[in-house]
C-alpha positions, 0 to 999 in steps of 0.5 A, spaced: 500 500 500 505 504 501 509 503 495 503 504 491 502 510 494 509 513 493 509 511 486 502 514 485 505 521 489 511 521 484 507 520 478 503 526 479 497 523 483 496 518 478 498 510 477 504 509 472 501 506 465 505 501 461 509 505 457 511 509 463 513 503 467 517 500 461 521 507 461 523 506 468 526 499 467 533 499 465 535 499 458 538 492 458 531 490 461 528 494 456 532 491 450 531 484 453 523 485 454 522 488 447 526 482 443 522 477 447 515 481 445 517 481 438 520 474 437 513 472 441 509 476 436 513 473 430 512 465 433 505 466 435 503 469 428 507 463 425 504 458 429 497 461 428 498 461 420 501 454 420 495 452 424 490 455 420 493 453 413 493 446 416 486 446 418 484 448 411 488 443 408 485 437 412 478 440 411 479 441 404 481 433 404 475 431 408 470 435 403 473 432 397 472 425 401 465 427 402 464 429 395 467 422 392 462 418 396 458 414 392 451 412 395 448 406 392 441 407 389 440 401 393 442 404 400 437 410 398 431 406 397 433 402 403 433 408 407 427 411 404 423 404 406 426 405 413 423 412 413 417 410 411 417 404 416 417 399 411 424 396 413 426 394 420 433 397 422 436 390 423 435 389 416 439 396 414 446 395 412 451 399 416 455 404 413 461 408 415 458 415 414 452 418 416 447 418 411 440 422 411 435 424 407 433 432 407 426 435 405 425 442 403 421 443 409 427 441 414 425 434 415 431 429 416 431 422 416 437 419 418 440 412 417 439 407 423 444 407 429 446 414 427 445 420 431 440 425 426 443 432 424 439 437 424 438 440 417 441 447 416 438 452 411 443 450 406 441 443 406 434 445 405 436 450 399 439 444 396 433 440 397 428 446 394 433 446 388 435 453 389 443 451 390 446 445 387 450 443 393 452 445 400 458 443 405 458 445 412 460 444 419 454 443 424 453 438 430 449 432 431 444 431 436 449 427 440 453 433 440 458 430 435 461 435 430 460 433 423 462 435 416 456 435 412 455 434 404 449 435 401 447 434 394 440 433 390 438 426 389 438 424 382 432 419 382 425 420 383 425 420 390 420 424 394 417 425 401 410 423 403 408 430 401 411 429 394 417 434 395 423 432 392 429 430 397 436 431 398 441 426 400 446 428 406 453 425 407 457 426 414 463 424 417 465 426 424 470 432 424 475 428 429 479 427 423 480 434 422 480 436 430 484 431 433 490 432 428 489 440 429 489 439 437 495 435 437 499 440 432 496 446 437 500 442 443 506 442 439 506 449 436 505 451 443 511 447 446 515 450 440 513 457 441 514 457 449 521 454 448 522 459 442 520 465 447 524 462 452 530 462 448 529 469 445 528 472 452 535 468 454 538 470 447 535 478 448 538 478 455 545 476 453 545 480 446 543 486 451 549 485 456 554 484 450 551 490 446 551 495 452 558 492 455 561 498 451 556 503 454 557 500 461 565 502 460 563 509 457 558 510 464 564 507 468 569 512 465 564 518 465 563 516 473 571 516 474 572 523 471 566 526 475 569 523 481 576 524 480 577 529 474 582 525 471 581 527 464 587 522 461 582 516 461 581 513 454 576 508 452 578 503 447 574 504 440 573 498 435 569 498 429 565 503 426 558 502 429 554 507 433 558 505 440 565 506 437 563 513 434 560 514 441 567 512 444 571 516 440 567 522 441 568 521 448 575 520 448 576 527 443 571 530 448 576 528 454 582 530 450 579 537 448 578 538 456 584 536 458 588 540 453 583 546 455 585 545 462 592 545 461 592 551 457 588 554 463 593 552 468 599 555 463 595 561 462 594 562 470 602 560 471 604 565 465 600 570 467 602 570 475 609 570 472 608 576 468 604 580 473 610 578 478 615 582 475 611 589 475 608 588 481 615 587 485 618 593 481 612 597 483 612 595 490 620 596 491 619 603 488 613 605 493 617 602 499 622 607 497 617 613 497 614 610 503 621 610 507 623 616 505 617 620 508 617 616 514 625 617 515 624 624 513 630 623 508 628 627 502 629 623 495 632 628 490 627 631 486 630 628 480 630 621 483 623 622 486 620 624 479 624 618 476 621 613 481 614 616 480 615 616 472 617 608 473 611 607 478 606 610 472 609 606 467 609 600 471 601 601 473 600 602 465 604 596 464 599 592 469 593 595 466 595 593 459 596 586 461 590 585 465 586 588 459 590 583 454 588 577 459 581 579 459 581 579 452 584 572 451 579 570 457 573 572 452 569 566 449 572 564 442 566 559 440 562 562 434 555 565 436 558 568 442 560 574 440 557 580 437 559 579 429 557 585 425 559 588 418 565 592 419 569 597 415 576 595 416 579 601 412 576 605 418 578 601 423 585 602 420 585 609 420 583 610 427 589 605 429 593 610 425 591 616 429 593 612 436 599 610 433 602 617 431 600 619 438 604 613 441 610 614 436 610 622 435 617 621 432 615 616 427 613 617 420 607 613 418 604 612 411 598 609 409 594 606 403 588 603 404 582 601 399 575 600 402 574 593 405 568 590 409 569 584 413 564 580 418 567 580 425 567 583 432 568 591 431 572 591 438 576 585 437 578 587 430 580 594 432 584 591 438 588 586 433 589 592 428 592 597 434 596 591 437 599 590 430 601 598 429 603 598 437 608 592 435 611 596 429 611 603 433 615 599 439 620 596 434 621 602 430 628 606 431 627 613 432 625 617 426 623 611 422 618 609 418 612 605 418 608 603 412 601 601 412 597 598 406 590 595 405 588 592 399 584 586 397 583 584 404 590 584 406 593 589 411 600 589 411 604 593 416 611 594 415 617 597 420 624 598 419 626 595 426 631 590 427 627 584 425 625 577 428 630 572 427 627 566 423 628 561 429 623 565 433 618 566 427 614 560 429 613 562 436 611 570 435 603 568 436 604 564 443 601 567 449 607 570 453 612 569 448 617 575 448 623 575 444 630 575 448 632 582 445 625 585 447 624 583 454 627 590 456 621 593 452 614 594 455 609 589 453 606 583 456 607 578 450 599 577 449 598 582 443 600 578 437 596 572 440 590 576 441 591 578 433 591 571 431 585 569 435 581 575 432 583 573 425 581 566 426 574 568 429 573 572 423 576 566 418 582 570 416 590 569 417 595 573 420 603 571 419 610 575 420 616 575 415 622 578 415 622 584 410 627 584 404 631 590 406 630 589 414 625 590 419 618 586 419 612 585 415 605 583 419 600 581 414 593 580 416 588 577 411 581 577 412 575 575 407 570 580 405 568 585 400 570 592 397 563 594 398 558 593 404 553 587 403 546 590 402 542 592 408 537 586 411 530 588 410 526 590 417 521 585 419 
């Protein structure tokens, strides 16, 4: 009572239906049960078809046997005499069949020592001449099931009222029902064995088929319990289970790589933050000690300290901004992508670069180019490319900027990058040994590479022919903006 009440309560106040009970079973049990039901249905359908076909064949053979029975005229005359009390039963020759005369009014006269068979409408129709013959199954008065064949009698045979008679020949249906009953028993036993075997085979197949799923479940539970992303599941073949195993292995590998990158990013960020923080703390300690001790720092030294503190704070702010940019989601659909005029962004970035390098000469040649990208991220990427060129250009140098056909080229005339360092320039926090004394976090080019990838483009650095470095950012787009989408 309590279990039923608890089940009803969990199901919203109503008892579980058959489908709901089936869904609550384990998958292995459901597969075995469905296999058993399917096999049972197929076996039952086959057994029923076999039984029906056998019954029809046996009944047809019995009908053919009845049609071929030749009733001698002498037997008919004797039966007629017996029906008219002109012949005693003891003088009537017995036959293996039940023979009787049928009138159109439904009167029957049966041979002696045989149970009368009530006339059916089909029999009277034959006697009345409306049909040529009739065959049917009915019961005699003693309850025996009989197969009856009725046809008109060819001789001049009438009843007491002068009506013509038909003659019926019948045999017990035991010739058909007994083999059918034996066949039904055999089919029932075979079907039972088949269903039992199907249930056993279904359970075995379900266990064997779901064994990879069990391994996958164990692996998922192990990962959830231990956070161990190194676990892998063997994947053999090309079926759905193997595909699922390979997908799980790829997912754990991607998660492990993402976690490693996250840990590396945290470690690198901590390392990069430690240097400016240490320098900043040292300078502030000097200023505090000077105030507490009353020993004034020379004005020039104090201004140098304050300038250094300001520069270090700016470096910290830039590093934090770069980290925030890298921590933003990079999956498609998570950023506000819009049609952006790349030539306008290049123009804005050039103005900022001229302010940061007032002694440099910046030349620009920009053709119109429209791309689909996140505006803020794209502007940050272009600014990073120009800032990199400003940082490595000598005083009084020239920076050449060209935008043509979706390819933005930024050329400086600085010291250039050695060939062995070019593969590392887009790695996070990587800085050339010759540039470690310059301000920067080592994240600028990483941001450029990520933005280019999100926009479907590429970025690369190469050494210029006459010295310096060329940064080439290529983005897909068009020289004219796409037509505006209609409202609504």
